FIDRENLO-908732 format. One line per field, with one value per residue (C-alpha): x, y, z; residue in three letters; residue number from 1. Coordinates in nm, 4 decimals. Layout:
REM FIDRENLO-908732
X	c(X,...)
Y	c(Y,...)
Z	c(Z,...)
resn	c(ALA,...)
resi	c(NUM,...)
//
This chain:
REM FIDRENLO-908732
X	c(-0.0199,0.1228,0.0292,0.1336,0.0410,0.0421,0.0046,0.0131,-0.0136,-0.1835,0.0072,0.0115,-0.1603,-0.0207,0.0004,-0.1651,-0.0129,0.0290,-0.1012,0.0581,0.1091,0.0882,0.1169,0.0983,0.1595,-0.0044,0.1293,-0.0793,0.0636,-0.0681,-0.3977,-0.3060,-0.2639,0.0372,0.3130,0.3032,0.3636,0.3404,0.3832,0.3291,0.3770,0.3973,0.6143,0.5835,0.4517,0.5500,0.5308,0.4811,0.4425,0.3465,0.4363,0.3106,0.3807,0.3178,0.1291,0.3621,0.2854,0.1212,0.3308,0.2886,0.1094,0.3252,0.2491,0.3041,0.2613,0.3447,0.2530,0.3058,0.2398,0.3460,0.5367,0.5623,0.5078,0.5267,0.5356,0.5174,0.5095,0.4930,0.4828,0.2870,0.5196,0.4870,0.2727,0.4790,0.5014,0.3375,0.4822,0.4472,0.3481,0.4997,0.5566,0.5766,0.5942,0.5802,0.5667,0.6729,0.6169,0.8013,0.7890,0.8829,0.8213,0.8978,0.8644,1.0807,1.0631,0.8928,1.0417,0.9919,0.9189,0.9370,0.8516,0.8654,0.8025,0.8277,0.7636,0.5982,0.7492,0.7660,0.6081,0.7852,0.7415,0.5954,0.7748,0.7587,0.7636,0.7706,0.7785,0.7342,0.7888,0.7256,0.7695,0.6826,0.8182,1.0501,1.0818,0.9780,1.0587,0.9923,1.0211,0.9945,0.9786,0.9596,1.0000,0.9862,0.8129,0.9907,0.9881,0.8371,0.9642,0.9484,0.7928,0.9379,0.9770,0.9116,1.0442,1.0762,1.0830,0.9966,1.1239,1.0178,1.1127,1.0796,1.2664,1.2639,1.3106,1.2992,1.3936,1.3322,1.5809,1.5182,1.3396,1.4902,1.4402,1.3799,1.4000,1.3514,1.3330,1.2786,1.2860,1.2652,1.0784,1.2727,1.1877,1.0571,1.2814,1.2534,1.1181,1.2439,1.2600,1.2687,1.2156,1.2647,1.1915,1.2172,1.2293,1.2373,1.2259,1.3554,1.4333,1.4872,1.4818,1.5285,1.4967,1.4847,1.4859,1.4526,1.4646,1.4692,1.5170,1.2913,1.4375,1.5019,1.2746,1.4256,1.4692,1.2853,1.4365,1.4579,1.3869,1.5532,1.4551,1.5440,1.4595,1.5446,1.5381,1.5783,1.5902,1.7968,1.7395,1.7825,1.8092,1.8637,1.8110,2.0453,1.9752,1.8068,2.0017,1.9339,1.8786,1.8734,1.7885,1.8872,1.7695,1.8009,1.7129,1.5672,1.7787,1.7305,1.5376,1.7483,1.6997,1.5932,1.7393,1.7538,1.7728,1.7258,1.7359,1.7099,1.7384,1.6689,1.7299,1.7075,1.7760,1.9166,1.9955,1.9352,2.0515,1.9365,1.9674,1.9238,1.9518,1.9479,1.9654,1.9203,1.7391,1.9281,1.9601,1.7789,1.9877,1.8951,1.7331,1.9442,1.9001,1.8030,1.9783,1.9737,2.0046,1.9821,2.0458,2.0106,2.0407,2.0243,2.2118,2.2134,2.2757,2.2597,2.3743,2.3088,2.5168,2.5092,2.2913,2.4905,2.4205,2.3159,2.3707,2.2752,2.2959,2.2286,2.2822,2.1911,2.0550,2.2559,2.2225,2.0757,2.2168,2.1738,2.0759,2.2498,2.1715,2.2290,2.1779,2.2370,2.1544,2.1922,2.2086,2.2397,2.1661,2.2515,2.3682,2.5145,2.3794,2.5313,2.3925,2.4614,2.4433,2.4619,2.3954,2.4726,2.4650,2.2488,2.4012,2.3922,2.2140,2.3539,2.3735,2.1952,2.3672,2.4237,2.3715,2.4723,2.4755,2.4503,2.4815,2.4665,2.4942,2.5577,2.5457,2.6798,2.6644,2.7435,2.8016,2.8741,2.7844,2.9655,2.9520,2.8039,2.9581,2.9056,2.8058,2.8320,2.7407,2.8143,2.7048,2.7483,2.7264,2.5373,2.7248,2.6768,2.4827,2.6967,2.6586,2.4957,2.7073,2.6743,2.7011,2.6803,2.7290,2.6634,2.6834,2.6383,2.7006,2.6685,2.7906,2.9320,3.0004,2.9116,2.9488,2.8986,2.9152,2.8644,2.9528,2.9301,2.9224,2.9201,2.7169,2.8961,2.8711,2.6617,2.8666,2.8986,2.6543,2.8638,2.8381,2.7253,2.9363,2.9381,2.9266,2.9514,2.9712,2.9873,2.9908,2.9848,3.1247,3.1515,3.2136,3.2168,3.3568,3.2354,3.4445,3.4290,3.2768,3.4061,3.3783,3.3009,3.3496,3.2620,3.2794,3.1834,3.2275,3.1895,2.9742,3.2166,3.1430,2.9893,3.1660,3.1348,2.9544,3.1652,3.1439,3.1502,3.1614,3.2138,3.0834,3.1820,3.1363,3.2005,3.1155,3.2176,3.3527,3.4547,3.4024,3.4360,3.3706,3.4269,3.3987,3.3640,3.3763,3.3892,3.3689,3.1594,3.3308,3.3659,3.2070,3.3570,3.3294,3.1556,3.3313,3.3501,3.2635,3.4294,3.4295,3.4242,3.4389,3.4254,3.4741,3.4715,3.4002,3.5777,3.6201,3.6874,3.6776,3.8204,3.7522,3.9414,3.9519,3.7617,3.8830,3.8279,3.7519,3.7833,3.7118,3.7203,3.6431,3.6872,3.6446,3.4731,3.6907,3.6079,3.4866,3.6580,3.6122,3.4795,3.6432,3.5981,3.6716,3.6345,3.6914,3.5869,3.6606,3.6192,3.6169,3.6431,3.7154,3.8030,3.8182,3.9178,3.8653,3.9096,3.8782,3.8867,3.8790,3.8603,3.8337,3.8629,3.8411,3.6467,3.8282,3.8554,3.6301,3.7923,3.8573,3.7260,3.8537,3.8128,3.7167,3.8559,3.8966,3.9121,3.8846,3.9033,3.9469,3.9367,3.8707,4.0389,4.0496,4.1674)
Y	c(0.0162,0.3383,0.6406,0.9685,1.3588,1.6913,1.9989,2.3546,2.6707,2.9963,3.3240,3.6521,3.9109,4.2237,4.5935,4.9155,5.1663,5.5216,5.8150,6.1877,6.4040,6.7943,7.0697,7.4287,7.6609,7.9924,8.3249,8.4213,8.7650,8.9016,8.8445,9.0503,8.7798,8.6682,8.4387,8.0498,7.8717,7.4931,7.3933,7.0801,6.9422,6.5731,6.2157,6.1529,6.4974,6.5524,6.9518,6.9124,6.5332,6.4802,6.1092,5.8501,5.4946,5.1996,4.9036,4.5973,4.2350,3.9941,3.6601,3.3121,3.0276,2.7677,2.4267,2.1109,1.7544,1.3945,1.0637,0.7408,0.3749,0.0640,-0.0344,0.3264,0.6996,1.0136,1.3482,1.6784,2.0422,2.4205,2.6571,2.9962,3.3318,3.6165,3.9242,4.2266,4.5882,4.8569,5.1967,5.5120,5.8627,6.2318,6.4112,6.8161,7.0625,7.4086,7.7876,7.9271,7.8376,7.8545,7.4934,7.4005,7.0810,6.9923,6.6547,6.3142,6.1584,6.4632,6.5734,6.9350,6.8507,6.5174,6.4131,6.0955,5.8627,5.4705,5.2054,4.9094,4.5833,4.2552,3.9526,3.7031,3.3672,3.0284,2.7439,2.4139,2.0888,1.7451,1.3940,1.0679,0.7516,0.3670,0.0047,-0.2990,-0.6543,-0.7226,-0.3603,-0.0155,0.3492,0.6768,1.0474,1.3790,1.7307,2.0402,2.3915,2.7205,2.9977,3.3043,3.6320,3.9315,4.2444,4.5513,4.8795,5.1747,5.5351,5.8324,6.1776,6.4195,6.7717,7.1427,7.4270,7.6076,7.8983,7.9354,7.8771,7.4849,7.4223,7.1003,7.0128,6.6468,6.3073,6.1455,6.4718,6.5219,6.9126,6.8277,6.4993,6.4947,6.1036,5.8457,5.4857,5.1450,4.8799,4.5509,4.2337,3.9913,3.6711,3.3352,3.0488,2.8007,2.4436,2.0876,1.7948,1.4126,1.0618,0.7217,0.3915,0.0563,-0.3061,-0.6603,-0.6538,-0.3495,0.0231,0.3537,0.6920,1.0128,1.3763,1.6730,2.0569,2.3754,2.6983,2.9877,3.2974,3.6352,3.9613,4.2406,4.5650,4.8863,5.1880,5.5118,5.8502,6.1853,6.4157,6.7783,7.0364,7.3895,7.5074,7.8807,7.9030,7.8610,7.4920,7.3947,7.0642,6.9899,6.6257,6.3365,6.1671,6.4976,6.5750,6.9002,6.8446,6.5211,6.4565,6.1022,5.8576,5.5091,5.1886,4.8958,4.5711,4.2590,4.0063,3.6889,3.3500,3.0696,2.7907,2.4881,2.1123,1.7825,1.4343,1.0979,0.7684,0.3932,0.0542,-0.2519,-0.6052,-0.6714,-0.3589,0.0131,0.3613,0.7027,1.0255,1.3668,1.7312,2.0932,2.3329,2.6682,3.0023,3.2821,3.6404,3.9076,4.2496,4.5576,4.8946,5.1554,5.5361,5.8416,6.1549,6.4041,6.8272,6.9709,7.3384,7.4405,7.8326,7.9757,7.9072,7.5647,7.4436,7.1202,7.0297,6.6533,6.3297,6.1939,6.4812,6.6177,6.9579,6.8505,6.5519,6.4809,6.1389,5.8339,5.4963,5.2157,4.9009,4.5804,4.2174,3.9756,3.6786,3.3401,3.0627,2.7655,2.4041,2.1135,1.7359,1.4722,1.0729,0.7504,0.3651,0.0734,-0.2854,-0.6343,-0.6373,-0.3276,0.0272,0.3478,0.7044,1.0453,1.3542,1.6917,2.0630,2.3684,2.6928,3.0041,3.3162,3.6384,3.8940,4.2167,4.5785,4.8427,5.1953,5.5059,5.8394,6.1824,6.4064,6.7738,6.9626,7.3390,7.5184,7.8552,7.9827,7.9700,7.5488,7.4279,7.0978,7.0510,6.6353,6.3809,6.1911,6.4854,6.6057,6.9097,6.8688,6.5420,6.4404,6.0960,5.8270,5.5026,5.1557,4.8766,4.5723,4.2844,3.9533,3.6684,3.3574,3.0840,2.7826,2.4234,2.0973,1.7592,1.4878,1.1086,0.7723,0.4002,0.0998,-0.2772,-0.6248,-0.6676,-0.3525,0.0157,0.3781,0.6732,1.0063,1.3514,1.7029,2.0418,2.3657,2.7568,2.9771,3.2974,3.6469,3.9306,4.2431,4.5631,4.8615,5.1507,5.5120,5.8052,6.1730,6.3896,6.8083,6.9631,7.3820,7.5538,7.9083,8.0872,7.8800,7.5346,7.4164,7.1209,6.9918,6.6513,6.3412,6.1741,6.4601,6.5678,6.8937,6.8702,6.5824,6.5344,6.1361,5.8706,5.5193,5.1697,4.8988,4.6053,4.2620,3.9960,3.6512,3.3600,3.0343,2.8066,2.3968,2.1333,1.7895,1.4513,1.0785,0.7484,0.4166,0.1003,-0.2570,-0.5980,-0.6515,-0.3039,0.0476,0.3565,0.7268,1.0628,1.3870,1.7476,2.0473,2.3882,2.7165,2.9948,3.2960,3.6483,3.9490,4.2349,4.5573,4.8536,5.1654,5.5012,5.8761,6.2127,6.4391,6.7740,7.0158,7.3814,7.5484,7.9785,7.9112,7.8900,7.5131,7.4090,7.1111,7.0493,6.6684,6.3793,6.1988,6.5098,6.5971,6.9728,6.9089,6.5980,6.4885,6.1389,5.8537,5.4702,5.2080,4.9058,4.5887,4.2451,4.0122,3.6767,3.3365,3.0755,2.7809,2.4522,2.1224,1.7858,1.4794,1.0784,0.7397,0.4451,0.1189,-0.2567,-0.5268,-0.7901,-0.6539,-0.2856,0.0547,0.3402,0.7165,1.0483,1.4089,1.6695,2.0234,2.3820,2.6964,2.9782,3.3218,3.6150,3.9342,4.1726,4.5294,4.8717,5.1653,5.5215,5.8860,6.2050,6.4317,6.8036,6.9887,7.3928,7.5805,7.9598,7.9821,7.8269,7.4516,7.4643)
Z	c(-0.0086,-0.0465,0.1728,0.0069,0.1709,0.0695,0.2515,0.0202,0.2331,0.1242,0.0253,0.2261,0.0529,-0.0705,0.1417,0.0298,-0.1094,0.1029,-0.0840,-0.1421,0.0969,0.1002,0.3655,0.2939,0.5569,0.4912,0.5347,0.8658,0.8602,0.5322,0.6658,0.9681,1.2245,1.4248,1.2451,1.2048,1.5388,1.6590,2.0241,2.1610,2.5390,2.6190,2.4848,2.1362,2.0868,1.7084,1.6049,1.2350,1.1073,0.7183,0.6270,0.3885,0.4668,0.2347,0.3830,0.4632,0.3063,0.4863,0.5919,0.3872,0.5867,0.7584,0.6016,0.7960,0.6560,0.7974,0.6344,0.7911,0.6422,0.5092,0.2675,0.0971,0.2423,0.1063,0.2442,0.0558,0.2172,0.0383,0.2324,0.1136,0.0156,0.1805,0.0481,-0.1492,0.0394,-0.1122,-0.2060,-0.0441,-0.1520,-0.2090,0.0643,0.0582,0.2794,0.2206,0.4306,0.7472,1.0965,1.4420,1.6041,1.9634,2.2037,2.5295,2.6077,2.4945,2.1275,2.0353,1.7197,1.5732,1.2260,1.1056,0.6981,0.5856,0.2851,0.3849,0.1619,0.3060,0.4296,0.2496,0.3834,0.4975,0.3978,0.5612,0.7554,0.5909,0.7624,0.5903,0.7830,0.6220,0.7905,0.6599,0.7429,0.5932,0.5565,0.2635,0.1744,0.2640,0.1151,0.2614,0.0816,0.1969,-0.0337,0.2044,0.0327,0.2627,0.1380,-0.0115,0.1481,-0.0581,-0.2171,-0.0074,-0.1397,-0.2333,-0.0509,-0.2528,-0.2695,-0.0080,-0.0854,-0.0101,0.2450,0.5598,0.6999,1.1088,1.4385,1.5755,1.9410,2.1237,2.5018,2.5833,2.4952,2.0943,2.0368,1.6962,1.6032,1.1941,1.0067,0.6175,0.4837,0.2288,0.3144,0.1296,0.3444,0.4082,0.2026,0.3903,0.5333,0.3321,0.5663,0.7404,0.5950,0.7783,0.5708,0.7435,0.6404,0.8406,0.6467,0.8047,0.6817,0.7579,0.3616,0.1781,0.3298,0.1077,0.2677,0.0408,0.1556,0.0019,0.1525,-0.0194,0.1469,0.1084,-0.0432,0.0820,-0.0825,-0.2270,-0.0155,-0.1481,-0.2425,-0.0855,-0.3378,-0.3423,-0.0966,-0.1394,0.1301,0.2499,0.6025,0.7177,1.0488,1.4215,1.5629,1.8893,2.0821,2.4709,2.4832,2.4288,2.0776,1.9855,1.6667,1.4915,1.1128,0.9295,0.5807,0.4284,0.1990,0.2825,0.0997,0.2476,0.3207,0.1487,0.3509,0.4525,0.3453,0.6165,0.7378,0.5615,0.7467,0.5504,0.7172,0.6633,0.8429,0.6981,0.8345,0.6534,0.7506,0.3825,0.2581,0.3267,0.1644,0.2295,-0.0021,0.1581,-0.0444,0.1121,-0.1276,0.0883,-0.0219,-0.1393,0.0651,-0.1607,-0.2770,-0.1176,-0.2082,-0.3797,-0.2055,-0.3863,-0.4502,-0.1603,-0.1896,0.1460,0.2813,0.6078,0.6993,1.0599,1.3788,1.5283,1.8743,2.0549,2.4188,2.4396,2.4056,2.0116,1.9263,1.6226,1.4295,1.0715,0.8605,0.4828,0.3795,0.1078,0.2037,0.0495,0.1908,0.3087,0.0867,0.2569,0.3807,0.3298,0.5802,0.7332,0.5164,0.6574,0.4586,0.6836,0.6356,0.8626,0.6877,0.8398,0.7392,0.8237,0.4182,0.2264,0.2918,0.1527,0.1734,-0.0461,0.1390,-0.0094,0.0838,-0.1222,0.0647,-0.0920,-0.2156,-0.0487,-0.1553,-0.3360,-0.1574,-0.2649,-0.3291,-0.1935,-0.4206,-0.4675,-0.2040,-0.2290,0.1313,0.2517,0.5524,0.6419,1.0015,1.3377,1.4536,1.8235,1.9248,2.3275,2.4292,2.3322,1.9826,1.8369,1.5278,1.3730,1.0126,0.7933,0.4533,0.3050,0.0334,0.1270,-0.0537,0.1614,0.2766,0.0358,0.2103,0.3402,0.1823,0.3314,0.5130,0.4362,0.6165,0.4409,0.6844,0.6324,0.8455,0.6647,0.8665,0.7610,0.8393,0.4068,0.2629,0.3778,0.1815,0.2476,0.0030,0.1538,-0.0234,0.1244,-0.0806,0.0831,-0.0647,-0.2480,-0.0992,-0.2537,-0.3511,-0.1923,-0.3356,-0.4706,-0.2929,-0.5207,-0.5567,-0.2410,-0.2807,0.1008,0.1111,0.4451,0.5697,0.9183,1.1772,1.3374,1.6791,1.9055,2.2102,2.3073,2.2785,1.9538,1.7983,1.4829,1.3608,0.9184,0.7273,0.3680,0.2667,0.0122,0.1329,-0.1133,0.0513,0.1669,0.0271,0.1730,0.3138,0.1533,0.3539,0.5582,0.3893,0.5893,0.4602,0.7082,0.6868,0.8368,0.6363,0.8837,0.7506,0.8939,0.5213,0.2925,0.4244,0.2234,0.3024,0.0196,0.1518,-0.0675,0.0411,-0.1157,0.0466,-0.0962,-0.2783,-0.1045,-0.2727,-0.4181,-0.2571,-0.4419,-0.5595,-0.3963,-0.5654,-0.5738,-0.2710,-0.2609,0.0186,0.0383,0.3780,0.4052,0.7922,1.1087,1.2739,1.6126,1.8209,2.1705,2.2432,2.2026,1.8552,1.7210,1.3622,1.2639,0.8517,0.6448,0.3413,0.2069,-0.0519,0.0431,-0.1667,-0.0425,0.0811,-0.0323,0.1708,0.2774,0.1325,0.3063,0.4883,0.4102,0.6140,0.4702,0.6686,0.6006,0.8251,0.6279,0.8208,0.6920,0.9686,0.7962,0.4456,0.2867,0.4484,0.2161,0.2310,0.0205,0.1410,-0.0873,0.0471,-0.0975,0.0669,-0.1064,-0.2947,-0.1435,-0.2866,-0.4621,-0.3250,-0.5138,-0.6013,-0.4528,-0.6461,-0.5932,-0.3425,-0.3330,0.0157,0.0001,0.3096,0.3371,0.7158,0.9857,1.1628,1.5167)
resn	c(SER,ALA,PHE,ILE,GLY,VAL,ALA,ILE,ALA,GLY,ASN,GLY,ALA,ALA,GLY,ALA,SER,GLY,GLY,ASP,VAL,THR,VAL,GLU,LEU,LEU,ASP,ALA,GLN,SER,GLU,GLY,ALA,ASP,ALA,ASN,SER,VAL,THR,THR,GLN,GLY,ASP,HIS,ALA,ILE,GLY,ILE,LEU,ALA,GLN,SER,ILE,GLY,GLY,GLY,GLY,GLY,ASN,GLY,GLY,ASP,SER,ILE,GLN,ALA,THR,ALA,GLY,ALA,PHE,PHE,SER,ALA,SER,VAL,SER,LEU,ALA,GLY,ASP,GLY,GLY,SER,GLY,SER,ASP,ALA,GLY,ILE,VAL,LYS,LEU,THR,GLY,ALA,SER,SER,VAL,SER,THR,GLN,GLY,ASP,HIS,ALA,THR,GLY,VAL,LEU,LEU,GLU,SER,VAL,GLY,GLY,SER,GLY,GLY,ASN,GLY,GLY,THR,SER,VAL,SER,ALA,ALA,ALA,SER,GLY,GLY,ILE,GLY,GLY,SER,VAL,SER,ALA,GLY,VAL,ALA,ILE,GLY,GLY,SER,GLY,SER,GLU,ALA,GLY,HIS,GLY,ASN,LYS,VAL,HIS,GLY,ASN,LEU,THR,GLY,ASP,ILE,THR,THR,SER,GLY,ASP,SER,SER,MET,GLY,PHE,VAL,ALA,GLN,SER,VAL,GLY,GLY,GLY,GLY,GLY,ASN,GLY,GLY,THR,THR,VAL,SER,GLY,THR,LEU,ALA,VAL,SER,ASP,GLY,ALA,ALA,MET,GLY,VAL,SER,VAL,GLY,VAL,GLY,GLY,ALA,GLY,GLY,GLY,GLY,GLY,THR,GLY,LYS,VAL,VAL,ASP,PHE,ASP,LEU,THR,GLY,ASN,ILE,SER,THR,SER,GLY,VAL,GLY,ALA,GLY,ALA,ALA,LEU,ALA,GLN,SER,VAL,GLY,GLY,GLY,GLY,GLY,ASN,ALA,GLY,THR,THR,VAL,SER,ALA,THR,LEU,SER,GLY,GLY,GLY,ALA,ALA,ALA,GLY,SER,VAL,THR,ALA,GLY,VAL,GLY,GLY,THR,GLY,ALA,GLY,GLY,GLY,SER,ALA,GLY,ALA,VAL,THR,PHE,GLY,VAL,ALA,GLY,ASP,VAL,THR,THR,THR,GLY,THR,ASN,ALA,PHE,GLY,TYR,THR,ALA,GLN,SER,VAL,GLY,GLY,GLY,GLY,GLY,ASN,ALA,GLY,LEU,THR,VAL,ALA,ALA,GLY,VAL,SER,ALA,SER,GLY,GLY,ALA,SER,GLY,GLY,VAL,ASN,ALA,SER,VAL,GLY,GLY,ALA,GLY,GLY,GLY,ALA,GLY,ASP,GLY,ALA,ALA,VAL,THR,GLY,ASN,TYR,SER,GLY,THR,LEU,SER,THR,THR,GLY,SER,SER,ALA,HIS,GLY,VAL,LEU,ALA,GLN,SER,VAL,GLY,GLY,GLY,GLY,GLY,ASN,GLY,GLY,ASN,SER,ILE,GLY,ALA,GLY,LEU,SER,ALA,SER,SER,SER,ALA,ALA,ALA,SER,VAL,GLN,VAL,GLY,VAL,GLY,GLY,SER,ALA,GLY,GLY,GLY,GLY,SER,ALA,GLY,ILE,VAL,GLY,LEU,SER,ILE,ALA,GLY,SER,VAL,ALA,THR,THR,GLY,THR,ASN,SER,PHE,GLY,VAL,SER,ALA,GLN,SER,ILE,GLY,GLY,GLY,GLY,GLY,ASN,GLY,GLY,TYR,ALA,ILE,GLY,GLY,GLY,ILE,GLY,ALA,SER,GLY,GLY,VAL,GLY,ALA,SER,VAL,SER,VAL,ALA,VAL,GLY,GLY,SER,GLY,GLY,GLY,GLY,GLY,THR,ALA,GLY,ALA,VAL,THR,LEU,THR,ALA,ASP,SER,VAL,VAL,GLY,THR,GLN,GLY,TYR,ASN,ALA,SER,GLY,LEU,SER,ALA,GLN,SER,ILE,GLY,GLY,GLY,GLY,GLY,ASN,GLY,GLY,PHE,ALA,VAL,ALA,GLY,SER,LEU,GLY,VAL,GLY,LEU,SER,GLY,VAL,GLY,ALA,THR,VAL,ASP,VAL,ALA,ILE,GLY,GLY,ALA,GLY,GLY,THR,GLY,ASN,THR,ALA,GLY,ALA,VAL,GLN,LEU,THR,SER,THR,GLY,SER,SER,VAL)
resi	c(1,2,3,4,5,6,7,8,9,10,11,12,13,14,15,16,17,18,19,20,21,22,23,24,25,26,27,28,29,30,31,32,33,34,35,36,37,38,39,40,41,42,43,44,45,46,47,48,49,50,51,52,53,54,55,56,57,58,59,60,61,62,63,64,65,66,67,68,69,70,71,72,73,74,75,76,77,78,79,80,81,82,83,84,85,86,87,88,89,90,91,92,93,94,95,96,97,98,99,100,101,102,103,104,105,106,107,108,109,110,111,112,113,114,115,116,117,118,119,120,121,122,123,124,125,126,127,128,129,130,131,132,133,134,135,136,137,138,139,140,141,142,143,144,145,146,147,148,149,150,151,152,153,154,155,156,157,158,159,160,161,162,163,164,165,166,167,168,169,170,171,172,173,174,175,176,177,178,179,180,181,182,183,184,185,186,187,188,189,190,191,192,193,194,195,196,197,198,199,200,201,202,203,204,205,206,207,208,209,210,211,212,213,214,215,216,217,218,219,220,221,222,223,224,225,226,227,228,229,230,231,232,233,234,235,236,237,238,239,240,241,242,243,244,245,246,247,248,249,250,251,252,253,254,255,256,257,258,259,260,261,262,263,264,265,266,267,268,269,270,271,272,273,274,275,276,277,278,279,280,281,282,283,284,285,286,287,288,289,290,291,292,293,294,295,296,297,298,299,300,301,302,303,304,305,306,307,308,309,310,311,312,313,314,315,316,317,318,319,320,321,322,323,324,325,326,327,328,329,330,331,332,333,334,335,336,337,338,339,340,341,342,343,344,345,346,347,348,349,350,351,352,353,354,355,356,357,358,359,360,361,362,363,364,365,366,367,368,369,370,371,372,373,374,375,376,377,378,379,380,381,382,383,384,385,386,387,388,389,390,391,392,393,394,395,396,397,398,399,400,401,402,403,404,405,406,407,408,409,410,411,412,413,414,415,416,417,418,419,420,421,422,423,424,425,426,427,428,429,430,431,432,433,434,435,436,437,438,439,440,441,442,443,444,445,446,447,448,449,450,451,452,453,454,455,456,457,458,459,460,461,462,463,464,465,466,467,468,469,470,471,472,473,474,475,476,477,478,479,480,481,482,483,484,485,486,487,488,489,490,491,492,493,494,495,496,497,498,499,500,501,502,503,504,505,506,507,508,509,510,511,512,513,514,515,516,517,518,519,520,521,522,523,524,525,526,527,528,529,530,531,532,533,534,535,536,537,538,539,540,541,542,543,544,545,546,547,548,549,550,551,552,553,554,555,556)
//
């Protein structure tokens, strides 16, 4: 008789899109009224908020299937995929108003367009067991659900005139950001089989890991801000404009295992294929102008930051394939594990920054002015383990293969241009004055591979193990950097540089190591082993761009 079971889970639904948001602050004074002003008191009480957020995708359903029967049993399990995240809309703010908040986590002005996250793939579990007189066969297949792609952020732009004051911890002065959603993670996969007979027994198990979903992109941020900004809390930066790509989803773990025992003969075949990590989303260009005096007094409270940051690639998960076969006659097993590839990273885009005024920070780790473009880091390749044990009274053989996954490449960084006029002063430790930089993302590391097995018999025993490490990812390129400073820059703290401009190419990732080991035992015959281990190649570093720094002021 034959027993067959199939389970198929449903997919997650897609999220809904965010709409466009426009805020126009009318000129009250032209109507004979007082100038616009916004005041809040209390924690989490934002002064002006304009946001569009895409809906996140739903998660895929889990699938669990188990079958047991005589002579033949098969189990198939298919998990559901995650639903896709949706895009956000355009966000625009124009006009004039003063803003004051009193409370923690009470940002003065927050403008954001944020893509929805991709849904995660479901978990898949498959189990099959059989027993029969004369012979039995068990087969199991499990496929994990894939994470879905994330939604994209959209353009954030406009202008605002007016002073901004906040007094609580984590109460930023001004934030404008476009952020891609994070990709969904792949589902975990487990497949296991058991076959037992007084004659011949055979077990086959296959597991395929769910892949991660791609990260969403950040879009253009373009804003001009005129007015003084003052913050006094910990982690309360004054002015931030950024575009950030979403990170790629990680792949799920994959485990495939088989156990077979037969009076006359036994065999096992296990295969595990890891899911791939997904690519990170790229960021958009950032143009940010601030004209006015800026003062912060808290720790980790920077003055001005404009940045474009690519999303990191998703990591591939661990893959394991292991089998055991035992028989009173002959037994053999083949176990193959292949790690998934890491996802490539997203790129940073061009950044153009302008600041004019008197800027002062007094806390530690509170830099003055920073403009940067940064490529995302590549995802790591999946680790792989193939292991087997075959034992019998007459002849036993075991073959196992482990292949580490290759890593994703780092993202490239864009060109950076920064101009400042006036003065910049910092007094805290680790609080640099002015920095412009373009930094390519580092390549991910290759996955390691392990192959190990034992073939033991009263007659002939043999084992073959092969392991190949995954290759590291290449680094991303960095763009040209131009810094023009017509200002006085002063720093007083330890590890606090005055003016710096740099372009740094991304470093290559490390290759994965490989280990292969076997034991072949033939108590009254021959024992033989063959082991091959090949380490993965490292990734190649990449180039930097030209750097130009022009200062007509002084740096002390």
